[in-house]
A tleap script that builds the chain and sets N, CA, C and O, in Angstrom:
source leaprc.protein.ff14SB
mol = sequence {
  NMET ALA GLU ASN THR VAL LYS LEU ASP ILE
  SER PHE GLN SER LEU LEU GLU ALA ILE SER
  SER LEU GLY ILE ALA GLU LYS TYR LYS ILE
  TRP GLU LEU LEU LYS SER GLU LEU PHE PRO
  ASN GLU ASP ASP SER PRO GLU ASP ILE ALA
  GLU ILE GLU ALA ALA ARG ALA ASP TYR LYS
  ALA GLY ASP TYR THR THR PHE ASP ARG TYR
  MET ALA GLY ARG ALA ASN LYS SER CTHR
}
set mol.1.N position { 57.950 93.401 102.090 }
set mol.1.CA position { 58.510 94.188 102.964 }
set mol.1.C position { 59.241 95.449 102.409 }
set mol.1.O position { 59.958 95.298 101.421 }
set mol.2.N position { 59.125 96.534 102.908 }
set mol.2.CA position { 59.718 97.807 102.380 }
set mol.2.C position { 61.134 97.833 102.720 }
set mol.2.O position { 61.538 97.448 103.818 }
set mol.3.N position { 61.929 98.298 101.766 }
set mol.3.CA position { 63.350 98.447 101.938 }
set mol.3.C position { 63.768 99.723 102.316 }
set mol.3.O position { 63.394 100.665 101.617 }
set mol.4.N position { 64.560 99.957 103.407 }
set mol.4.CA position { 65.037 101.158 103.809 }
set mol.4.C position { 66.328 101.526 103.197 }
set mol.4.O position { 67.258 100.722 103.140 }
set mol.5.N position { 66.399 102.716 102.743 }
set mol.5.CA position { 67.560 103.179 101.998 }
set mol.5.C position { 68.052 104.581 102.538 }
set mol.5.O position { 67.261 105.442 102.921 }
set mol.6.N position { 69.289 104.724 102.535 }
set mol.6.CA position { 69.997 105.956 103.032 }
set mol.6.C position { 70.843 106.386 101.859 }
set mol.6.O position { 71.480 105.533 101.241 }
set mol.7.N position { 70.885 107.623 101.526 }
set mol.7.CA position { 71.733 108.264 100.563 }
set mol.7.C position { 72.616 109.007 101.249 }
set mol.7.O position { 72.138 109.811 102.049 }
set mol.8.N position { 73.995 108.930 101.119 }
set mol.8.CA position { 74.972 109.873 101.781 }
set mol.8.C position { 75.876 110.495 100.737 }
set mol.8.O position { 76.268 109.856 99.760 }
set mol.9.N position { 76.191 111.741 100.966 }
set mol.9.CA position { 77.087 112.374 100.018 }
set mol.9.C position { 78.571 112.288 100.591 }
set mol.9.O position { 78.945 113.096 101.441 }
set mol.10.N position { 79.291 111.423 100.168 }
set mol.10.CA position { 80.648 111.140 100.750 }
set mol.10.C position { 81.597 111.447 99.645 }
set mol.10.O position { 81.370 111.023 98.512 }
set mol.11.N position { 82.683 112.184 99.925 }
set mol.11.CA position { 83.741 112.365 99.017 }
set mol.11.C position { 84.407 111.198 98.653 }
set mol.11.O position { 84.527 110.275 99.459 }
set mol.12.N position { 84.942 111.131 97.295 }
set mol.12.CA position { 85.708 109.969 96.974 }
set mol.12.C position { 86.844 109.680 97.849 }
set mol.12.O position { 87.087 108.539 98.241 }
set mol.13.N position { 87.572 110.748 98.170 }
set mol.13.CA position { 88.719 110.585 99.119 }
set mol.13.C position { 88.295 109.901 100.472 }
set mol.13.O position { 88.916 108.942 100.929 }
set mol.14.N position { 87.308 110.400 101.021 }
set mol.14.CA position { 86.746 109.810 102.277 }
set mol.14.C position { 86.402 108.379 102.068 }
set mol.14.O position { 86.720 107.529 102.900 }
set mol.15.N position { 85.758 108.094 100.975 }
set mol.15.CA position { 85.426 106.671 100.761 }
set mol.15.C position { 86.681 105.806 100.611 }
set mol.15.O position { 86.699 104.684 101.117 }
set mol.16.N position { 87.786 106.313 99.898 }
set mol.16.CA position { 88.978 105.531 99.868 }
set mol.16.C position { 89.670 105.320 101.170 }
set mol.16.O position { 90.297 104.290 101.421 }
set mol.17.N position { 89.542 106.311 101.983 }
set mol.17.CA position { 90.157 106.232 103.336 }
set mol.17.C position { 89.475 105.254 104.201 }
set mol.17.O position { 90.068 104.521 104.994 }
set mol.18.N position { 88.013 105.279 103.984 }
set mol.18.CA position { 87.221 104.300 104.752 }
set mol.18.C position { 87.528 102.876 104.410 }
set mol.18.O position { 87.629 101.993 105.261 }
set mol.19.N position { 87.679 102.688 103.061 }
set mol.19.CA position { 87.957 101.352 102.501 }
set mol.19.C position { 89.289 100.880 103.037 }
set mol.19.O position { 89.442 99.741 103.479 }
set mol.20.N position { 90.239 101.777 102.985 }
set mol.20.CA position { 91.616 101.428 103.480 }
set mol.20.C position { 91.670 100.994 104.934 }
set mol.20.O position { 92.600 100.307 105.357 }
set mol.21.N position { 90.659 101.405 105.698 }
set mol.21.CA position { 90.703 101.053 107.098 }
set mol.21.C position { 89.951 99.759 107.518 }
set mol.21.O position { 89.855 99.347 108.674 }
set mol.22.N position { 89.399 99.142 106.328 }
set mol.22.CA position { 88.689 97.856 106.554 }
set mol.22.C position { 89.594 96.742 106.625 }
set mol.22.O position { 90.758 96.854 106.241 }
set mol.23.N position { 89.088 95.586 107.133 }
set mol.23.CA position { 89.896 94.350 107.248 }
set mol.23.C position { 89.772 93.622 105.819 }
set mol.23.O position { 89.003 94.031 104.949 }
set mol.24.N position { 90.531 92.604 105.679 }
set mol.24.CA position { 90.490 92.002 104.355 }
set mol.24.C position { 89.269 91.375 104.010 }
set mol.24.O position { 88.862 91.364 102.849 }
set mol.25.N position { 88.586 90.786 105.070 }
set mol.25.CA position { 87.205 90.176 104.714 }
set mol.25.C position { 86.184 91.167 104.229 }
set mol.25.O position { 85.371 90.858 103.358 }
set mol.26.N position { 86.221 92.385 104.801 }
set mol.26.CA position { 85.237 93.572 104.368 }
set mol.26.C position { 85.678 93.943 102.977 }
set mol.26.O position { 84.815 94.064 102.107 }
set mol.27.N position { 87.023 94.145 102.678 }
set mol.27.CA position { 87.463 94.463 101.416 }
set mol.27.C position { 87.058 93.490 100.321 }
set mol.27.O position { 86.667 93.852 99.211 }
set mol.28.N position { 87.182 92.230 100.715 }
set mol.28.CA position { 86.840 91.106 99.714 }
set mol.28.C position { 85.193 91.293 99.431 }
set mol.28.O position { 84.793 91.215 98.269 }
set mol.29.N position { 84.432 91.496 100.320 }
set mol.29.CA position { 83.082 91.730 100.075 }
set mol.29.C position { 82.763 92.920 99.178 }
set mol.29.O position { 81.869 92.843 98.335 }
set mol.30.N position { 83.448 93.954 99.345 }
set mol.30.CA position { 83.391 95.058 98.412 }
set mol.30.C position { 83.899 94.834 97.000 }
set mol.30.O position { 83.411 95.349 95.994 }
set mol.31.N position { 84.950 93.996 97.039 }
set mol.31.CA position { 85.444 93.581 95.700 }
set mol.31.C position { 84.419 92.752 95.020 }
set mol.31.O position { 84.233 92.944 93.819 }
set mol.32.N position { 83.736 91.855 95.649 }
set mol.32.CA position { 82.724 90.974 95.069 }
set mol.32.C position { 81.536 91.633 94.524 }
set mol.32.O position { 80.987 91.270 93.484 }
set mol.33.N position { 81.089 92.775 95.374 }
set mol.33.CA position { 80.095 93.604 95.002 }
set mol.33.C position { 80.490 94.503 93.646 }
set mol.33.O position { 79.717 94.594 92.692 }
set mol.34.N position { 81.588 95.049 93.683 }
set mol.34.CA position { 82.162 95.814 92.526 }
set mol.34.C position { 82.194 94.985 91.306 }
set mol.34.O position { 81.741 95.389 90.235 }
set mol.35.N position { 82.787 93.704 91.490 }
set mol.35.CA position { 82.949 92.907 90.353 }
set mol.35.C position { 81.593 92.497 89.708 }
set mol.35.O position { 81.512 92.364 88.487 }
set mol.36.N position { 80.433 92.281 90.606 }
set mol.36.CA position { 79.118 91.930 90.050 }
set mol.36.C position { 78.532 93.140 89.415 }
set mol.36.O position { 77.745 92.981 88.482 }
set mol.37.N position { 78.862 94.435 89.864 }
set mol.37.CA position { 78.339 95.519 89.298 }
set mol.37.C position { 79.022 95.898 87.961 }
set mol.37.O position { 78.381 96.326 87.001 }
set mol.38.N position { 80.339 95.719 87.959 }
set mol.38.CA position { 81.183 96.065 86.714 }
set mol.38.C position { 80.946 95.019 85.663 }
set mol.38.O position { 80.849 95.381 84.490 }
set mol.39.N position { 80.848 93.781 85.979 }
set mol.39.CA position { 80.807 92.724 85.006 }
set mol.39.C position { 79.574 91.759 85.264 }
set mol.39.O position { 79.687 90.595 85.648 }
set mol.40.N position { 78.431 92.385 85.008 }
set mol.40.CA position { 77.270 91.570 85.409 }
set mol.40.C position { 77.100 90.418 84.463 }
set mol.40.O position { 76.433 89.447 84.822 }
set mol.41.N position { 77.694 90.464 83.202 }
set mol.41.CA position { 77.379 89.330 82.264 }
set mol.41.C position { 78.581 88.334 82.214 }
set mol.41.O position { 78.706 87.515 81.304 }
set mol.42.N position { 79.426 88.456 83.220 }
set mol.42.CA position { 80.433 87.536 83.182 }
set mol.42.C position { 79.968 86.131 83.457 }
set mol.42.O position { 79.310 85.855 84.460 }
set mol.43.N position { 80.351 85.176 82.475 }
set mol.43.CA position { 79.764 83.827 82.627 }
set mol.43.C position { 80.815 82.841 83.151 }
set mol.43.O position { 81.476 82.143 82.383 }
set mol.44.N position { 80.941 82.809 84.416 }
set mol.44.CA position { 81.791 81.831 85.157 }
set mol.44.C position { 81.022 80.570 85.288 }
set mol.44.O position { 79.961 80.570 85.911 }
set mol.45.N position { 81.528 79.419 84.700 }
set mol.45.CA position { 80.900 78.208 84.862 }
set mol.45.C position { 80.966 77.756 86.378 }
set mol.45.O position { 81.803 78.261 87.127 }
set mol.46.N position { 80.107 76.836 86.801 }
set mol.46.CA position { 80.294 76.347 88.198 }
set mol.46.C position { 81.634 75.655 88.312 }
set mol.46.O position { 82.205 75.659 89.402 }
set mol.47.N position { 82.181 75.052 87.249 }
set mol.47.CA position { 83.422 74.368 87.353 }
set mol.47.C position { 84.503 75.321 87.569 }
set mol.47.O position { 85.412 75.065 88.359 }
set mol.48.N position { 84.446 76.504 86.848 }
set mol.48.CA position { 85.423 77.581 87.098 }
set mol.48.C position { 85.294 78.047 88.385 }
set mol.48.O position { 86.333 78.120 89.040 }
set mol.49.N position { 84.202 78.399 88.928 }
set mol.49.CA position { 84.021 78.903 90.343 }
set mol.49.C position { 84.595 77.955 91.306 }
set mol.49.O position { 85.271 78.361 92.250 }
set mol.50.N position { 84.331 76.583 91.089 }
set mol.50.CA position { 84.766 75.567 92.124 }
set mol.50.C position { 86.342 75.525 92.039 }
set mol.50.O position { 86.997 75.370 93.070 }
set mol.51.N position { 86.890 75.649 90.928 }
set mol.51.CA position { 88.314 75.561 90.785 }
set mol.51.C position { 88.987 76.788 91.419 }
set mol.51.O position { 90.021 76.686 92.079 }
set mol.52.N position { 88.371 77.927 91.197 }
set mol.52.CA position { 88.859 79.222 91.879 }
set mol.52.C position { 88.746 79.001 93.421 }
set mol.52.O position { 89.732 79.220 94.126 }
set mol.53.N position { 87.666 78.607 93.917 }
set mol.53.CA position { 87.495 78.502 95.329 }
set mol.53.C position { 88.451 77.431 95.917 }
set mol.53.O position { 88.931 77.622 97.035 }
set mol.54.N position { 88.735 76.363 95.242 }
set mol.54.CA position { 89.715 75.406 95.657 }
set mol.54.C position { 91.124 75.951 95.694 }
set mol.54.O position { 91.913 75.668 96.596 }
set mol.55.N position { 91.422 76.783 94.626 }
set mol.55.CA position { 92.725 77.444 94.684 }
set mol.55.C position { 92.965 78.366 95.773 }
set mol.55.O position { 94.060 78.445 96.330 }
set mol.56.N position { 91.891 79.112 96.106 }
set mol.56.CA position { 91.950 80.052 97.274 }
set mol.56.C position { 92.001 79.317 98.585 }
set mol.56.O position { 92.630 79.785 99.535 }
set mol.57.N position { 91.351 78.171 98.659 }
set mol.57.CA position { 91.485 77.396 99.972 }
set mol.57.C position { 92.890 76.817 99.995 }
set mol.57.O position { 93.473 76.770 101.078 }
set mol.58.N position { 93.466 76.384 98.926 }
set mol.58.CA position { 94.912 75.813 99.085 }
set mol.58.C position { 95.882 76.926 99.520 }
set mol.58.O position { 96.771 76.709 100.343 }
set mol.59.N position { 95.679 78.146 98.930 }
set mol.59.CA position { 96.479 79.244 99.231 }
set mol.59.C position { 96.369 79.669 100.717 }
set mol.59.O position { 97.360 80.008 101.363 }
set mol.60.N position { 95.169 79.636 101.205 }
set mol.60.CA position { 94.945 79.925 102.625 }
set mol.60.C position { 95.547 79.038 103.449 }
set mol.60.O position { 96.015 79.443 104.513 }
set mol.61.N position { 95.630 77.701 103.093 }
set mol.61.CA position { 96.199 76.479 103.819 }
set mol.61.C position { 97.746 76.525 103.675 }
set mol.61.O position { 98.442 75.723 104.298 }
set mol.62.N position { 98.258 77.419 102.892 }
set mol.62.CA position { 99.728 77.392 102.652 }
set mol.62.C position { 100.201 76.454 101.712 }
set mol.62.O position { 101.409 76.219 101.675 }
set mol.63.N position { 99.316 75.808 100.846 }
set mol.63.CA position { 99.604 74.894 99.890 }
set mol.63.C position { 99.937 75.569 98.577 }
set mol.63.O position { 99.105 75.595 97.670 }
set mol.64.N position { 101.144 76.120 98.453 }
set mol.64.CA position { 101.370 76.747 97.220 }
set mol.64.C position { 102.957 76.900 97.057 }
set mol.64.O position { 103.704 76.685 98.012 }
set mol.65.N position { 103.362 77.229 95.980 }
set mol.65.CA position { 104.914 77.275 95.688 }
set mol.65.C position { 105.164 78.741 95.217 }
set mol.65.O position { 104.474 79.262 94.342 }
set mol.66.N position { 106.097 79.318 95.791 }
set mol.66.CA position { 106.584 80.706 95.364 }
set mol.66.C position { 107.264 80.578 94.024 }
set mol.66.O position { 107.696 79.482 93.669 }
set mol.67.N position { 107.374 81.619 93.286 }
set mol.67.CA position { 108.002 81.730 92.150 }
set mol.67.C position { 109.535 81.267 92.161 }
set mol.67.O position { 110.085 80.536 91.337 }
set mol.68.N position { 110.060 81.840 93.234 }
set mol.68.CA position { 111.468 81.558 93.526 }
set mol.68.C position { 111.705 80.008 93.712 }
set mol.68.O position { 112.626 79.461 93.106 }
set mol.69.N position { 110.938 79.364 94.485 }
set mol.69.CA position { 111.055 77.929 94.683 }
set mol.69.C position { 110.744 77.193 93.471 }
set mol.69.O position { 111.388 76.179 93.203 }
set mol.70.N position { 109.821 77.608 92.722 }
set mol.70.CA position { 109.641 77.017 91.315 }
set mol.70.C position { 110.840 77.128 90.335 }
set mol.70.O position { 111.267 76.194 89.657 }
set mol.71.N position { 111.305 78.333 90.351 }
set mol.71.CA position { 112.532 78.478 89.492 }
set mol.71.C position { 113.667 77.657 89.980 }
set mol.71.O position { 114.380 77.066 89.169 }
set mol.72.N position { 113.896 77.580 91.371 }
set mol.72.CA position { 115.077 76.784 91.862 }
set mol.72.C position { 114.861 75.304 91.577 }
set mol.72.O position { 115.848 74.591 91.397 }
set mol.73.N position { 113.601 74.786 91.525 }
set mol.73.CA position { 113.236 73.460 91.173 }
set mol.73.C position { 113.487 73.181 89.681 }
set mol.73.O position { 113.994 72.119 89.320 }
set mol.74.N position { 113.142 74.102 88.858 }
set mol.74.CA position { 113.412 73.932 87.430 }
set mol.74.C position { 114.934 73.908 87.160 }
set mol.74.O position { 115.433 73.128 86.349 }
set mol.75.N position { 115.674 74.836 87.907 }
set mol.75.CA position { 117.140 74.870 87.693 }
set mol.75.C position { 117.750 73.511 88.117 }
set mol.75.O position { 118.714 73.060 87.498 }
set mol.76.N position { 117.205 72.858 89.157 }
set mol.76.CA position { 117.793 71.627 89.599 }
set mol.76.C position { 117.493 70.512 88.777 }
set mol.76.O position { 118.270 69.558 88.729 }
set mol.77.N position { 116.313 70.546 88.048 }
set mol.77.CA position { 115.858 69.542 87.110 }
set mol.77.C position { 116.802 69.557 85.766 }
set mol.77.O position { 117.004 68.532 85.115 }
set mol.78.N position { 117.317 70.740 85.449 }
set mol.78.CA position { 118.049 70.902 84.192 }
set mol.78.C position { 119.478 70.463 84.380 }
set mol.78.O position { 120.174 70.259 83.385 }
set mol.79.N position { 119.947 70.308 85.569 }
set mol.79.CA position { 121.332 70.058 85.805 }
set mol.79.C position { 121.506 68.612 86.100 }
set mol.79.O position { 122.626 68.160 86.337 }
savepdb mol mol.pdb
quit
């Protein structure tokens, strides 16, 4: 199947403005694309990827501790 391509001449400033107007999901897709283009030989093991995805899921679910809470907990343990 032939692939259709379109080349556009877009100024960098216009590109930045367009990206700024996107939602977080679209920005994340762009980030993943850029990461794969910039670091093609990055060797993340399946275990590393699973751990990162689990951490992201925990964060989205609100299962995390802020730095301030962590420091307050440490201060309480030392007294």
